[in-house]
C-alpha positions, 0 to 999 in steps of 0.5 A: 499500500502506497504512502499517504502523500496528499493531505487535506488542509480543509476537511473533505467532510466539510467540503462535502456540504457544498455539493449536490449529493453532499458526500466526499465523492459528490461533484462540485465546480471548482473555480480558479482565480487565475482565469483558468476554466472551471471544472468539475471535481470532488471534495476528496480531491480538493484543498489538499497538498503533498506532504502537507502535514508530514512531520519529523516523527517516527510516525510522520503522519501523526498530525494528519491522523489526529485531524482525521480521526479525532477532530474531524468526526466532532466537526461533522457532528456539528455540521450535521446538527446545522443541516438537520435542525437549521439552528445553532447547535446546543452549547456542547456541540457548538464548541465543535462548530467553533472547532471548524472555525478555528481550523479553518482559520489556521489550517490553510496555506495562506495562514501557514505562510503568514506564520512562516513570514516573520521566521523566514525574515529573521532567518534571513537577517541572522544569515546576513549578519553572520557573514560579518559577525560569528553568531554562536547560536545561529541554529536556533533561528532555523525552523522547518515544517514541523515547527510551523505545524507545532505552532498551528496545533498550539494556537488552536486552543487560543483561537478557540478561546477567542471564538468562544466569547463571541455572539453568533447567529446563522444565516440560512437560505432555503431557496435551492437555487440561491446557494452560498459558496466556499473556498480554500480560504473560507474564514472571512474576517472583516472590519467596517473601517476599510482604512484600518490596516490591521485587525484581528479576532478581538478587535472591536467591531470586527465581523467573522463569517464562514460558510457552513454548507451551501445553505448556511453561513455562521456570523460572529461578533464581539459586540452583542447581537441577537443570536439564533437562525434567520433567513438569508435574502438574495442580497445577503447571499450575493454579498457574502459570495462576493466577499468570499471570492475576494478572500479566496487564495486560488480556488472557490467551490460551488454546487451549481454553475450559476452563483449570486454575486453583487454588481458594481451598484450593490444589486444581486446578479447571477454569475455563470461560472462557465460563460464567465458572464453575469446576467441581472438576477432581479 
C-alpha cells in the first residue's frame, strides 16, 4: 500500500456540504481565480497538498491522522446538527462548530505562510549578519515544517478561546437556487473601517463569517447581537459570495454553475462560472 502523501488542509467532510450529493465523492465546481477554466471535481480531491502535514517523527503522519480521526468527526457532528435542525447547535456541540472555525482559520496555506513570514525574515537577517559577525547560536533561528505545524496545533486552543467569547447567528438560505459558496480560504474576517490596516479576532467591531454549507453561513461578532438562525435573502447571499471570492487564495467551490454575486451598484446578479458572464437576477 502506498504512502499517504496528499493531505487535506480543509476537511473533505466539510466541503461535502457544498455539493449536490453532500458526500466526499459528490461533485462540485472548482473555479480558479487565475482565469483558468472551471471544472468539476469532488471534495476528496480538493484543498489538499502533498506532504502538507508530514512531520519529523517516527510516525510522520501523526498530525494528519489526528485531524482525520479526532477533530473531523467532532466537526462533522456539528455540521450534521445544522443541516438537520437549521439552528445553532446546543452548547456542547457549538464548541465543535467553533472548532471548525478555528481550524479553517489556522490550517490553510495562506495562514501557514503568514506565520512563516516573520520566521523566514528573521532567519534571513541572521544569515546576513553571520557573514560579518559570528553568531554562536545561529541554528536556534532555523525552523522547518514541523515547527510550523507545531505552532498551528498550539494556537488551536487560543483561537478557540477567542471564538468562544463571541455572539453568533446562522443565516439560512432555503431556496435551492440561491446557494452559498466556499473556498480554499473560507474564514472571512472583516472590519467596517476599510482604512484600518491591521485587525484581529478580538478587535472591536470585527465580523467573522464562515460558510457552513451551501445553505448556511455562521456570523460572529464581539459586540452583543441577537443570536439564533435567520433567513438569508438574495442580497445577503450575493454579498457573502462576493466577499468570499475576494478572500479566496486560488479556487472557490460551488454546487451550481450559476451563483449570486453583487454588481458594481450593490445589486444581486447571477454569474455563470462557465460563460464568465453575468445576467441581471432581479
